[in-house]
C-alpha positions in Angstrom: 11.3 8.7 -9.4 14.1 9.7 -7.0 12.9 12.4 -4.6 15.4 12.5 -1.8 18.7 10.8 -1.0 18.9 10.3 2.8 20.4 6.9 3.4 21.2 5.6 -0.1 18.5 2.9 -0.1 16.4 5.2 -2.2 18.3 3.6 -5.1 17.8 -0.1 -6.0 20.6 -2.0 -7.8 19.5 -0.8 -11.3 19.2 2.8 -10.1 22.6 2.7 -8.4 24.3 1.3 -11.5 22.6 3.8 -13.7 23.8 6.6 -11.5 27.4 5.3 -11.4 27.4 5.0 -15.2 26.0 8.6 -15.5 28.9 9.7 -13.2 31.4 8.2 -15.5 29.8 10.0 -18.5 29.9 13.3 -16.7 33.5 12.8 -15.7 34.5 11.8 -19.3 32.5 14.6 -21.0 31.9 17.5 -18.6 31.0 20.0 -21.3 28.0 17.9 -22.3 26.6 18.6 -18.8 27.7 22.2 -18.3 24.1 23.4 -18.5 22.4 20.5 -16.7 21.6 22.6 -13.7 21.4 26.0 -15.5 19.1 28.4 -13.5 19.0 26.1 -10.5 20.2 27.0 -7.0 21.2 24.5 -4.3 21.6 25.4 -0.7 24.4 23.5 1.1 23.8 23.4 4.8 26.8 22.5 7.1 26.6 21.8 10.8 30.1 20.1 10.6 33.4 21.3 9.1 34.4 20.0 5.7 37.0 20.1 2.9 36.0 17.4 0.3 32.2 17.7 0.8 32.0 21.4 0.7 34.3 21.9 -2.3 33.1 18.9 -4.3 29.5 20.1 -4.1 30.2 23.8 -4.6 32.5 23.3 -7.6 30.5 20.4 -8.9 27.3 22.5 -9.0 29.1 25.3 -10.7 30.4 22.9 -13.4 26.8 21.8 -14.0 25.8 25.5 -14.6 24.1 25.8 -11.2 24.5 28.1 -8.2 25.6 26.8 -4.8 24.7 28.7 -1.6 26.8 27.8 1.4 25.1 28.1 4.8 27.0 27.2 8.0 25.9 27.1 11.6 27.2 30.6 12.2 24.1 31.8 10.3 22.0 30.2 13.0 22.1 26.6 14.1 19.2 24.5 12.8 16.7 23.9 15.6 18.1 26.7 17.7 17.6 30.0 16.0 14.8 28.5 13.9 13.2 25.0 13.9 14.4 22.5 11.3 10.9 22.6 9.9 11.0 26.3 9.3 14.5 26.0 7.7 13.0 23.5 5.2 9.8 25.5 4.6 11.8 28.7 3.9 14.7 27.4 1.9 12.5 25.4 -0.4 10.6 28.5 -1.5 13.8 29.8 -3.1 16.1 26.9 -3.7 15.8 23.9 -6.1 17.6 21.5 -3.7 19.1 21.2 -0.2 22.4 19.4 0.5 22.8 18.9 4.3 25.8 17.8 6.4 24.4 17.4 9.8 25.0 16.0 13.2 21.8 13.8 13.5 19.9 11.8 10.9 16.7 13.1 12.4 17.5 16.6 11.1 17.6 15.2 7.5 14.3 13.3 7.8 12.7 16.5 9.2 14.1 18.6 6.4 12.8 16.1 3.9 9.4 16.0 5.5 8.8 19.7 5.2 10.9 20.6 2.1 9.2 20.8 -1.3 12.5 20.3 -3.0 15.0 17.3 -2.9 17.1 16.8 0.1 20.6 15.1 -0.1 22.5 13.7 2.9 26.1 14.8 2.6 26.9 13.2 6.0 25.1 12.5 9.3 25.7 10.3 12.3 24.4 7.2 10.7 25.1 7.4 7.0 27.5 8.9 4.4 25.8 7.8 1.2 27.5 10.3 -1.2 30.9 9.0 0.0 29.8 5.4 -0.8 28.8 6.4 -4.3 32.3 7.9 -4.9 33.9 4.8 -3.4 32.0 2.4 -5.8 32.6 4.7 -8.7 36.3 4.4 -8.0 36.0 0.6 -7.7 34.1 0.4 -10.9 36.8 2.4 -12.7 39.6 0.3 -11.4 38.1 -3.2 -11.4 35.1 -3.1 -13.7 32.1 -5.2 -12.5 31.9 -4.5 -8.7 29.7 -7.6 -8.1 32.8 -9.7 -8.6 34.7 -8.0 -5.8 35.3 -8.4 -2.1 35.7 -5.2 -0.1 37.2 -5.1 3.4 36.8 -2.1 5.7 39.1 -1.9 8.7 38.6 0.3 11.8 35.6 1.8 13.7 32.1 0.8 12.6 30.6 4.2 11.8 28.5 6.1 9.2 31.0 5.4 6.4 30.9 1.7 7.2 27.1 1.7 7.2 26.9 3.3 3.8 29.6 1.1 2.3 28.0 -2.1 3.4 24.5 -1.1 2.3 25.7 -0.1 -1.2 28.0 -3.2 -1.4 25.0 -5.3 -0.6 22.9 -3.5 -3.2 25.5 -4.0 -5.9 26.3 -7.6 -5.0 29.8 -6.9 -3.6 31.0 -9.2 -0.8 31.8 -7.0 2.2 33.5 -7.5 5.5 33.9 -4.9 8.3 36.9 -5.8 10.4 36.4 -3.9 13.7 37.8 -4.2 17.3 35.4 -5.7 19.8 33.0 -3.0 21.0 33.3 -0.9 17.8 31.1 -2.9 15.4 28.6 -1.2 13.0 25.0 -0.7 14.1 23.3 -4.1 14.5 20.0 -3.0 12.8 21.8 -1.5 9.7 24.0 -4.7 9.6 20.9 -6.9 9.6 19.4 -4.7 6.8 22.6 -5.0 4.7 22.7 -8.8 5.2 19.1 -9.1 3.9 19.9 -7.0 0.8 23.1 -8.9 0.1 21.3 -12.2 0.3 18.9 -11.0 -2.5 21.9 -10.0 -4.6 24.1 -13.1 -4.2 26.6 -11.3 -1.9 27.7 -11.6 1.7 28.1 -9.1 4.5 29.9 -9.9 7.7 31.6 -8.3 10.7 34.6 -9.7 12.4 37.3 -8.6 14.8 39.9 -10.8 13.1 42.2 -9.5 10.4 42.1 -12.9 8.7 38.5 -12.0 7.6 40.0 -9.5 5.1 42.1 -12.1 3.3 41.1 -12.4 -0.3 39.8 -8.8 -0.5 40.3 -7.0 -3.8 40.2 -3.6 -2.0 40.9 -2.5 1.6 39.4 0.6 3.1 40.2 2.7 6.2 38.7 5.7 8.0 39.9 7.8 10.9 39.8 6.0 14.2 38.0 8.8 15.9 34.9 10.2 14.2 34.4 13.9 13.7 33.2 15.6 16.8 34.7 13.0 19.1 37.4 14.8 21.1 39.3 11.6 22.1 43.0 12.0 21.2 44.2 9.5 18.6 47.0 8.4 20.9 44.4 7.3 23.4 42.9 4.7 21.0 46.1 3.8 19.3 46.5 0.4 21.1 43.0 -0.6 20.3 43.1 0.2 16.6 46.8 -0.3 15.6 46.3 -4.0 14.7 43.8 -2.8 12.0 46.2 -0.3 10.4 46.5 -0.3 6.6 50.2 -1.0 6.1 52.3 -3.0 3.7 52.1 -6.1 5.9 48.3 -6.0 5.8 48.3 -5.6 2.0 50.5 -8.6 1.6 48.4 -10.6 4.1 45.1 -9.8 2.4 46.3 -9.8 -1.2 44.4 -6.5 -1.9 45.3 -4.6 -5.0 43.4 -1.4 -4.2 43.6 0.9 -1.1 40.8 3.4 -0.3 40.3 6.0 2.5 37.6 8.6 2.7 39.9 11.2 4.3 40.9 13.1 6.3 43.7 10.6 6.9 46.0 10.5 9.9 49.2 9.2 8.4 51.0 6.5 10.5 47.8 5.9 12.5 45.0 4.2 10.5 47.2 4.2 7.4 50.9 4.5 6.7 52.3 7.0 4.3 54.0 4.1 2.5 50.6 2.6 1.6 48.8 5.9 1.1 51.3 7.1 -1.5 51.7 3.7 -3.1 50.4 3.1 -6.7 47.8 0.8 -5.2 46.2 3.8 -3.4 43.3 5.2 -5.3 42.5 7.7 -2.5 42.9 10.9 -4.5 40.9 9.4 -7.4 38.3 8.5 -4.8 38.2 12.1 -3.5 37.9 13.5 -7.0 35.0 11.1 -7.6 33.0 12.7 -4.8 32.3 15.5 -7.3 31.4 13.3 -10.2 29.2 10.9 -8.2 27.4 13.8 -6.5 26.9 15.6 -9.9 25.3 12.5 -11.3 23.0 12.4 -8.2 22.1 16.1 -8.5 21.3 15.8 -12.2 19.1 12.7 -11.5 17.3 14.6 -8.7 17.0 18.0 -10.2 16.9 17.5 -13.9 16.1 13.9 -14.7 14.9 14.7 -18.2 18.4 15.9 -19.1 19.6 12.3 -19.3 
């Protein structure tokens, strides 16, 4: 039984596919799930600013008949005004679940250790598993069986890259991260993903050559500078511009689908021409944050409902 969702690996392949299928059901028939979280309250903790994460959880919980309580760092930074342990112990006496967007993964593991209710990672420095669920929900809607796909991520190896390659490995999707030298994903997480992929008949690789993305069904970009990093985009432009999602890259790779987790910096990691092209499923992908997360919350907080 699923208790927490901290790095995405709490779901095996069967569990991940079941959750994605539930997300499609919730999306297609929302009224059937309008009371799935009736009487339940979920605290959403935010140490980082957000548009999609905050709204998709808040509105999504409401659509399920639940109550979302937003708590940002102005109410007292976790570990400063009170220890993370005490945050968890207190919140879990009132709430039915905790969704946390935090700076460090350690904060999540501490919350989960002392919380008596489920804890969901809505972003940390190492993982962004809810984003990956939305990404693969989108790929499933567009392409069907994701185990037949090749997905190429281009840019900085970061938390989004980690969660993408772990879920790709779990679902049997071939995955390549195309990153400039010195910006590759974490080596331990990469090794973990390679092992999982091998068990599921898929491949995971990292390269600094654009040619590695040739044959991809979908290409994916993220901002060149992660949230919290004050480096100006212009300062890293020369390093990352060869990895930009543009029309030439689409033609070179043959990709039919374009993804981006947003916020997007147009004319930097992706051109407006590509972002606004029919091949772009970026807004569908953003909408799917809510549906994938709703499926996750129902699975965690009211598994008997489904």
